[in-house]
VEXDOKE-262851 format. One record per residue (C-alpha): residue in one letter; x, y, z; residue number from 1. Coordinates in steps of 0.2 Angstrom, whole numbers. Example, Ala and Ser with C-alpha at 12.3 -4.5 7.8 and 13.67 -1.06 7.14 Angstrom:
# VEXDOKE-262851
A/62/-22/39/1
S/68/-5/36/2
# end
This chain:
# VEXDOKE-262851
M/510/583/-507/1
K/520/575/-490/2
G/503/584/-481/3
L/493/572/-491/4
I/503/557/-490/5
L/503/558/-470/6
V/485/560/-467/7
V/483/544/-480/8
L/495/535/-471/9
L/486/540/-453/10
L/468/536/-462/11
F/477/517/-468/12
T/484/515/-449/13
S/467/518/-441/14
F/458/509/-452/15
S/468/494/-450/16
F/467/494/-432/17
S/448/498/-430/18
Q/442/485/-447/19
N/433/469/-440/20
I/443/452/-438/21
Q/434/440/-449/22
F/432/423/-439/23
S/429/407/-448/24
D/417/401/-433/25
P/402/411/-427/26
D/404/402/-411/27
L/420/409/-407/28
L/414/427/-411/29
I/399/424/-400/30
Y/411/417/-386/31
L/423/434/-388/32
T/411/444/-387/33
T/398/438/-373/34
R/407/427/-361/35
L/422/431/-348/36
C/437/425/-356/37
V/450/440/-353/38
D/459/442/-338/39
T/463/460/-338/40
N/471/463/-320/41
A/482/448/-319/42
D/475/439/-305/43
G/470/423/-311/44
I/452/425/-315/45
S/444/431/-331/46
D/432/448/-329/47
S/429/453/-346/48
N/426/448/-363/49
A/436/454/-378/50
D/423/467/-384/51
F/430/482/-375/52
N/420/495/-387/53
N/404/482/-384/54
D/401/483/-402/55
G/398/466/-406/56
Q/414/463/-416/57
I/430/461/-411/58
Q/443/475/-420/59
L/461/470/-423/60
N/466/483/-409/61
E/454/474/-395/62
A/464/459/-399/63
Q/481/466/-398/64
Q/476/472/-380/65
V/472/455/-374/66
L/488/447/-365/67
R/478/434/-354/68
F/464/423/-362/69
S/455/408/-357/70
F/444/396/-367/71
N/434/387/-353/72
T/418/376/-352/73
L/408/388/-361/74
A/418/386/-377/75
H/414/369/-381/76
G/404/372/-396/77
I/420/382/-405/78
Q/426/370/-420/79
D/437/384/-429/80
L/449/394/-422/81
G/452/404/-437/82
G/454/424/-435/83
F/460/420/-416/84
E/479/422/-423/85
N/475/442/-423/86
F/479/439/-403/87
V/496/442/-407/88
N/502/449/-390/89
L/495/433/-379/90
E/507/429/-364/91
E/493/417/-355/92
L/484/406/-362/93
E/472/392/-355/94
V/462/379/-366/95
T/449/368/-357/96
T/436/364/-369/97
I/436/366/-387/98
Q/432/356/-404/99
V/446/357/-413/100
N/458/342/-420/101
S/475/351/-419/102
L/482/367/-410/103
D/496/375/-418/104
L/503/387/-402/105
S/518/391/-412/106
I/505/406/-419/107
W/508/414/-402/108
Q/526/418/-401/109
S/525/430/-385/110
L/516/417/-373/111
R/523/413/-357/112
S/512/402/-350/113
I/500/387/-357/114
K/486/378/-347/115
L/478/364/-357/116
S/464/353/-352/117
S/456/346/-369/118
S/455/331/-379/119
I/462/341/-394/120
D/471/325/-405/121
S/487/336/-409/122
F/498/350/-404/123
N/514/358/-411/124
F/523/368/-397/125
N/537/380/-403/126
N/537/395/-391/127
P/554/400/-385/128
A/547/412/-373/129
L/536/400/-363/130
T/541/397/-346/131
N/526/388/-338/132
F/517/372/-346/133
E/503/364/-337/134
L/492/350/-345/135
Q/476/342/-336/136
N/465/329/-341/137
V/472/328/-358/138
G/479/312/-371/139
F/462/303/-370/140
N/466/298/-391/141
N/483/298/-383/142
P/491/314/-393/143
L/512/319/-393/144
F/517/332/-380/145
D/535/337/-388/146
L/541/351/-378/147
T/557/350/-386/148
N/555/366/-392/149
L/551/375/-376/150
P/570/379/-372/151
N/566/393/-356/152
L/551/381/-346/153
E/554/384/-328/154
Y/539/375/-323/155
V/529/360/-329/156
R/516/352/-322/157
V/506/336/-328/158
Q/490/328/-322/159
S/483/317/-333/160
S/481/299/-331/161
H/480/296/-350/162
L/497/299/-352/163
T/507/286/-356/164
D/526/290/-362/165
N/519/303/-374/166
L/528/317/-365/167
I/544/321/-373/168
F/557/332/-365/169
G/573/341/-373/170
V/585/354/-365/171
H/577/364/-352/172
N/592/373/-344/173
N/579/385/-333/174
L/567/371/-327/175
T/567/372/-308/176
E/548/362/-306/177
L/542/348/-313/178
N/527/339/-306/179
I/520/323/-314/180
A/505/323/-304/181
A/496/308/-316/182
G/501/298/-330/183
T/510/281/-331/184
F/528/284/-336/185
S/540/268/-341/186
T/554/281/-346/187
L/559/300/-342/188
N/573/310/-348/189
L/577/320/-335/190
S/596/322/-341/191
S/596/341/-348/192
M/587/348/-334/193
P/602/355/-324/194
S/592/368/-314/195
L/579/357/-306/196
E/576/360/-289/197
Y/558/350/-286/198
L/553/334/-294/199
S/536/325/-292/200
I/533/308/-302/201
S/516/300/-297/202
E/516/284/-308/203
F/532/276/-313/204
V/533/259/-321/205
G/550/259/-326/206
S/565/250/-321/207
S/578/264/-320/208
L/579/283/-317/209
D/593/295/-320/210
L/596/309/-308/211
T/614/310/-311/212
N/613/328/-319/213
C/600/336/-306/214
A/614/341/-296/215
V/603/355/-287/216
L/588/346/-282/217
K/581/348/-266/218
E/564/339/-265/219
F/559/323/-273/220
S/542/314/-272/221
F/541/297/-280/222
R/528/284/-283/223
Y/535/267/-292/224
T/531/249/-293/225
N/543/233/-290/226
N/548/235/-307/227
L/560/248/-302/228
N/578/243/-300/229
N/590/259/-300/230
V/589/277/-297/231
T/606/282/-304/232
G/613/298/-295/233
I/600/298/-281/234
D/614/307/-271/235
S/621/318/-284/236
S/612/333/-277/237
P/620/339/-260/238
L/605/351/-257/239
L/592/337/-257/240
E/581/339/-241/241
K/565/331/-245/242
I/563/313/-251/243
D/546/305/-252/244
F/547/289/-259/245
I/532/275/-261/246
Q/531/259/-270/247
D/514/253/-275/248
N/509/239/-263/249
S/527/240/-254/250
H/519/229/-240/251
N/515/213/-249/252
T/527/215/-265/253
P/545/215/-261/254
S/557/229/-269/255
N/571/226/-280/256
L/577/245/-277/257
D/595/250/-270/258
L/594/268/-261/259
N/612/276/-255/260
F/610/294/-248/261
N/629/300/-244/262
N/635/317/-238/263
Q/618/327/-242/264
S/607/339/-233/265
L/590/328/-229/266
K/578/334/-217/267
S/564/324/-221/268
V/563/306/-227/269
L/548/294/-230/270
I/553/277/-240/271
R/540/264/-241/272
G/547/250/-251/273
A/564/246/-255/274
K/578/232/-255/275
N/592/242/-246/276
I/593/258/-239/277
S/610/268/-233/278
I/610/284/-226/279
D/628/290/-221/280
N/636/307/-216/281
N/620/318/-217/282
I/626/337/-218/283
A/610/344/-211/284
D/600/339/-196/285
I/586/327/-199/286
G/570/331/-192/287
S/560/316/-199/288
L/565/297/-204/289
D/553/286/-210/290
L/558/269/-216/291
Y/543/256/-220/292
F/543/237/-228/293
I/564/238/-232/294
N/567/220/-237/295
D/587/216/-233/296
S/595/230/-226/297
I/595/247/-216/298
S/610/256/-213/299
V/610/274/-204/300
K/626/281/-199/301
N/636/297/-194/302
S/621/309/-195/303
N/611/321/-182/304
F/593/322/-178/305
N/583/340/-172/306
Y/567/344/-168/307
V/560/357/-179/308
N/541/355/-178/309
S/528/342/-174/310
S/531/336/-192/311
L/550/336/-192/312
D/551/331/-174/313
A/567/321/-173/314
T/561/305/-175/315
L/567/289/-183/316
Q/554/276/-188/317
I/558/258/-194/318
S/543/247/-200/319
G/540/229/-207/320
I/558/222/-207/321
D/563/205/-207/322
S/582/205/-207/323
N/599/204/-199/324
Q/607/218/-206/325
I/600/234/-196/326
F/614/245/-193/327
L/611/263/-183/328
E/628/270/-178/329
N/632/287/-172/330
L/615/294/-172/331
M/614/311/-160/332
G/598/322/-156/333
L/585/309/-158/334
K/570/313/-148/335
F/558/297/-153/336
L/565/280/-159/337
R/551/269/-165/338
M/552/251/-172/339
Q/536/243/-178/340
N/536/224/-183/341
V/555/222/-184/342
I/562/205/-182/343
T/580/201/-182/344
S/590/185/-175/345
V/605/194/-170/346
P/610/209/-156/347
L/602/225/-160/348
D/616/237/-155/349
L/609/254/-150/350
S/624/259/-140/351
N/629/272/-153/352
V/611/280/-155/353
H/607/296/-143/354
T/588/296/-140/355
E/575/301/-127/356
N/563/289/-133/357
I/560/271/-138/358
N/545/262/-143/359
L/545/246/-148/360
G/529/236/-156/361
A/527/219/-160/362
C/545/216/-162/363
S/555/201/-160/364
I/573/206/-155/365
S/586/192/-147/366
E/596/206/-139/367
L/597/224/-137/368
N/611/235/-132/369
L/604/252/-126/370
K/620/254/-115/371
N/627/271/-119/372
G/630/282/-104/373
D/613/293/-109/374
V/597/289/-98/375
L/581/286/-107/376
Q/566/296/-101/377
Y/554/284/-110/378
F/554/266/-113/379
Y/540/256/-120/380
S/538/239/-129/381
G/520/232/-132/382
F/513/215/-127/383
G/517/208/-144/384
T/536/211/-143/385
D/548/199/-136/386
I/567/203/-132/387
Q/578/190/-123/388
F/590/203/-116/389
I/592/220/-114/390
C/606/230/-109/391
V/604/245/-100/392
D/612/258/-90/393
N/610/257/-71/394
E/601/274/-70/395
E/588/268/-85/396
M/585/250/-78/397
E/569/254/-69/398
I/562/265/-84/399
V/565/249/-96/400
Q/558/236/-83/401
N/543/248/-81/402
G/542/248/-99/403
Y/543/230/-104/404
S/526/224/-106/405
N/527/205/-111/406
S/523/197/-94/407
L/524/181/-106/408
L/540/181/-112/409
P/550/192/-100/410
A/565/199/-105/411
V/582/199/-94/412
I/587/218/-90/413
H/603/220/-84/414
P/618/231/-86/415
I/629/219/-91/416
V/633/217/-109/417
L/632/198/-114/418
L/637/197/-132/419
Y/645/214/-137/420
# end
């Protein structure tokens, strides 16, 4: 009797796994059996259909073998996903173009990676195992992307210009990289991302951003408007190495943004558009520091520069500032100091700036003090530069005289400090 029961159970199990799945939409079955939609070797490329035995149907055991699946552009005719819930072991899912109104991704609890590029109107995310989340060209009907039930995210990338403040974050303790490559946002809650190391925001129109809890941030790329007044906690991370800040239309629109970087590890800095910028006691050697269109003041103090490569070549570049508050003090290791369109009516003291090369273009400076015991290797000021007095070391007088090019407004070049 027991043997008979065992045989029945085996037959039932075999039948269950071999039975055909019924799909609500015939186009879904056609897609599953005829299109390359399954990535069998985890190389990111679909190399097989889901009909592994080539019988024109999908059995339950075939569905359960699929780990990585893609609805690509050839799936555009699918209007109903009924039956696809049997693919219970999915770990990676890409959805490009299917004609369904809503998508409940919580059905597939084993998902670790989702890539969405679709005009679907609504989504439900409740996938604790999910680590990778990508959106591209979505949000045509302004759907809500609520990620609060994705606690184990590690990587998020968003590239969709249609998104406007409909991306909601929760607590993501494991998130290390957030890349918002397109989309317009006036507010972003980054307060519960303590592991964030890489942050990129392409179009921020809000007035403030809080990074206070981003204590291990290493790189931050930011595009913003003159609405931005404050980035709170910008110096919260002593690990911060790379800053890339650009204000839209920064050369025509004054900025309201104050930026203070203290005791950090900056190596590469580009800031284009701010009101005030201060960098003090930088821990690491700076490879490149580029400051453009700073409205009121620049202060760079107590920091070392070092040549790393052709892009991080120990350069300090200052361009587009009309201010009497330019403070450069105790800077060591500079190879290149470049100033373009810098206007100041008070003496500019560079006696504590140790550099090999100085290049000035279209600058108006009342007095320039270069005397510090070092001998410049190169000095050049373009024809449009006007400097009334330049104080130099005796050994570099000839270098500075030969490099000053404005013969109509000649500078007095002398080893005596007049006003300092």
